[in-house]
C-alpha positions, 0 to 999 in steps of 0.5 A: 474324901467327902465333899462338904456343903454348908448352910448357915443361919449366922447362929448354926452351920449345917454341914451337907456330905451327899455321898452319906446321904441314904435317903431316909426323909427323916430332915425334910418329913421332921422339917420341911421349912428347912429341908426342902428336897425339891430346891436348889439350894435344898437347906433353908438354914432360915426357915426354923429356929437354930434350936430346931435345926440342931435336934433335927440334925442330931437324927439324921441317921446316916450323919450325911448331916451335921451341924456346928454352933457358930462362935461356940465355946469349946468343951473343956471337960474332957468327956470325949462321950467314948461310948460307942453303939450300934444299932440293927435297922429294921430292913436297913443298915447298921448305924454305928453311933459315936466316933469311928475310925474305918480303914479302906482296903487301899490304905485311906483311912477315915474319921467318922463321928456322929452316926455312919450308916453301914449297908447291911444289904450288900446292894450299895453302890458306895461300900461301906456306907449305905446309899438306901439301895436297901429299899430298892432291893426290899432287903428283909434282914 
């Protein structure tokens, strides 16, 4: 199971799962005031408004970044967004957008939410997930 790192500004908590990160750079090129890869800790949740953080985290292609709104009222509508979408990233992974259950050969199962990046090039050291290796091998698929 994935180790989570959390960072909060009081209103929103940013959750980072390092082993899911494919290093797309979207986080820090889109919101450098919060995501600072050369610093430790590399996430500074007080660097931008809560809404800007939420908007940027939702662009994470791998699901390595997610968030939860602190003190949020649960949605009672019953609409869980049942549609699942698969996007084939140009020269990159398969991006599954939606909830899914991943069943591993050893019998483990994982529930994945929002976006999951699956390796398409075969070079990932974190299969079935993408780790960004497609860039190193100049994957052209």
